[in-house]
C-alpha positions, -999 to +999 in steps of 0.1 A: +214-218+077+215-190+052+207-200+016+226-188-014+260-171-017+281-168+014+302-136+010+334-143+030+342-113+051+363-135+075+391-157+066+382-182+092+346-194+090+334-214+120+306-239+117+294-258+148+291-292+131+295-304+095+278-336+084+280-334+047+288-310+019+294-311-019+319-297-044+306-282-077+333-279-103+335-254-132+299-242-136+303-211-157+335-209-177+318-221-209+293-192-207+261-187-186+237-200-212+206-219-201+221-253-208+250-247-185+228-231-159+204-260-160+232-282-148+242-257-121+206-256-110+206-293-105+237-291-085+224-264-063+192-284-053+207-319-052+194-332-019+214-345+010+244-323+002+245-297+031+264-266+021+282-264-014+314-251-026+318-241-062+354-250-071+362-221-094+353-208-128+319-195-118+319-169-146+333-171-182+351-137-179+355-108-156+324-088-161+303-072-134+272-080-154+282-118-155+290-118-118+256-102-110+238-126-133+254-158-117+251-144-082+214-136-086+208-170-102+225-188-073+206-167-048+173-175-063+178-213-067+202-226-039+186-245-011+217-242+012+247-220+017+271-217-013+308-209-008+331-200-037+366-205-049+384-183-074+391-200-107+412-187-136+382-173-153+372-155-120+401-133-114+384-100-120+360-088-094+359-121-075+366-103-041+340-077-048+313-102-052+323-132-031+348-121-006+382-135+003+399-157-022+415-177+007+397-189+037+390-218+060+359-236+071+364-250+106+341-274+125+346-297+154+362-324+134+369-309+099+390-282+084+384-273+048+412-251+035+404-230+004+434-217-015+439-195-045+460-208-074+439-193-102+471-178-118+488-213-116+509-200-087+509-203-050+520-169-037+540-166-005+509-151+011+490-182+001+517-206+015+519-186+047+481-186+051+481-225+045+509-231+070+494-209+097+459-223+094+471-259+095+491-250+127+463-232+145+433-254+134+445-289+135+418-315+129+417-352+123+401-345+089+416-319+066+407-311+030+427-287+009+408-272-020+421-252-049+413-246-086+442-257-108+452-294-102+483-306-085+508-323-107+494-358-114+496-389-137+462-384-155+464-349-170+491-323-177+468-294-172+482-287-137+504-264-118+541-268-123+561-290-099+581-260-085+548-243-077+535-273-059+567-277-040+560-243-024+527-256-010+542-289-002+565-275+024+535-260+042+513-291+044+540-319+049+541-316+087+503-323+087+502-350+060+487-377+082+457-355+089+451-344+053+423-367+038+418-351+004+432-326-022+402-315-043+402-292-074+384-283-105+396-267-137+396-299-158+362-305-172+362-341-163+365-364-132+395-385-122+414-394-090+451-398-083+473-396-052+498-369-042+521-377-013+498-406-006+468-383-003+438-389-027+435-361-053+400-357-067+396-336-098+360-326-105+349-302-133+314-313-140+292-285-128+281-271-161+310-266-185+315-290-214+327-324-204+361-336-217+376-371-216+412-362-208+426-397-216+416-432-225+419-444-189+391-421-177+361-440-165+329-437-185+311-419-157+335-390-159+319-379-192+288-369-173+280-337-154+284-344-117+292-332-082+312-347-054+294-353-021+314-356+011+300-371+043+311-387+075+303-424+077+294-445+107+330-449+117+334-410+115+356-412+084+352-385+058+342-403+026+329-392-008+304-401-035+303-393-072+268-380-079+259-379-116+235-350-125+224-367-157+192-381-143+187-354-116+158-330-120+153-293-115+116-291-115+107-256-103+099-242-137+078-271-149+060-273-116+045-239-125+018-247-152+020-213-169+058-213-170+058-247-184+033-238-210+053-208-219+085-228-222+068-254-244+053-226-267+087-211-269+104-243-278+078-250-305+082-216-320+119-217-319+118-251-337+096-236-364+118-206-368+149-229-371+132-247-399+121-216-416+155-200-416+172-231-428+147-233-457+152-196-465+190-201-466+185-229-492+162-205-512+186-176-510+214-199-521+193-210-551+189-174-561+228-168-557+221-144-527+251-157-508+251-130-481+215-135-473+220-173-473+247-168-446+224-146-426+196-172-426+220-200-417+232-180-387+196-172-377+187-210-380+217-218-357+206-192-332+170-205-331+184-241-326+203-229-294+173-211-282+152-243-286+180-264-269+179-240-240+142-242-236+144-281-240+168-282-211+148-259-190+118-282-195+139-310-180+136-330-212+173-338-215+183-373-205+211-398-209+218-406-246+205-442-243+171-429-230+168-405-258+174-433-284+148-455-267+123-426-267+131-418-304+123-454-313+090-451-295+082-419-315+092-434-348+072-464-341+041-442-334+046-424-366+050-456-386+022-477-370-004-450-362+002-414-373+012-416-409-011-446-416-040-426-404-029-395-423-024-414-455-059-431-453-076-398-446-058-381-475-066-410-499-102-410-489-105-373-497-085-375-528-058-352-515-030-365-536-003-340-526-008-346-490-009-383-495+024-380-514+042-362-486+028-384-460+040-415-479+075-401-483+078-395-447+062-429-438+089-448-458+117-428-442+104-433-407+104-470-411+142-468-419+147-444-390+131-469-366+153-497-378+185-477-377+178-464-341+170-498-330+202-511-343+219-481-326+204-491-292+214-527-296+250-517-302+251-487-279+278-502-257+300-510-286+317-476-286+349-487-305+332-504-334+333-478-363+313-490-393+325-485-430+289-478-439+279-441-443+246-423-440+230-406-469+197-386-472+176-379-502+170-342-503+139-348-525+118-369-502+139-373-470+146-411-473+176-423-454+203-447-466+230-466-448+255-481-472+292-480-483+286-459-514+260-433-523+229-448-540+224-440-578+187-434-572+163-430-543+141-460-542+111-440-529+110-409-551+134-419-578+157-388-573+191-390-590+224-394-571+232-357-571+200-351-550+214-375-523+238-360-497+261-377-473+258-369-436+290-356-420 
């Protein structure tokens, strides 16, 4: 089978047999930065998924440059055919780059009907295509796929009832054969039923994740895809596949590319510090405009570093990051700073000994705070009255109800101690 984008020149696409396939929701509407593209890359190489369908919002806006960027990206990475669906962000140039907005994928036992409601409407042409395709290609398993959700009980971000009623008249005669309605648009995951048919809303292919209501299951706040397959009883079933622990390792498998990414990450982290420091210096000299420039540059370098971090495959579930941070803090406390302080003391390097000691005392607190955070990680609804404070003189961290009057490590007064937002 062809790998990469399938540009639909025909409205009816015939495949001899379909075993399995996956749906990727909303990959590009938040921008085509490396963080979002890392998620999309994982979705494009997730094994055991057959062909893939991106359920809309492939680009953030109608720009030929953005279409070409994402097309080339998918062409380079995808390990199987990729079909597309027009989302509300994709309305300009979609047909030019991806082909028909409405089409059907037909196999011996499955019909996937892809419909366009990117403008929150089902045109008469769309309704007619739906009715004609359902009539001419009846199958025991039918899936109807569109971008904006049907009216549902979970989220109000959907098409209006009167618009849905137009489509409803077309599909009602075939209701017993329709196994799923599937859509994207909402950057989350939830299920509902429409006319007794399961509705699956999946928007976890790269855009920021949103928890649309308090009933949403915890897994919905992860990036994910939905994998469909036929089980042993020949029923079309689905699996939620989290991308949080998935890997995209092509870059880091290349030693030189990995080294380049690591060097870039290190340099961006250094630049981020430098510009933040210079912003403070400029503020101290009342150079307000220059301080704003340095803060903006520091922010920019942070996002560069974050993108390199993601490309290196270093991002993990939050719990894993906390555990790894505890390990790092423990190394700094038990080994690194102890050795540094001993060496500085033996060589009479008082200033180095001083800065190592300040950091050492703070790292002990960091380790304890992180350990407590890991212990209480599952207690999401237990806000504390305690606040976090940091000494801007030595970096010591406090966790208390009120700001300390003095830092116990360096003796700095209360006006040198800031509260974390």
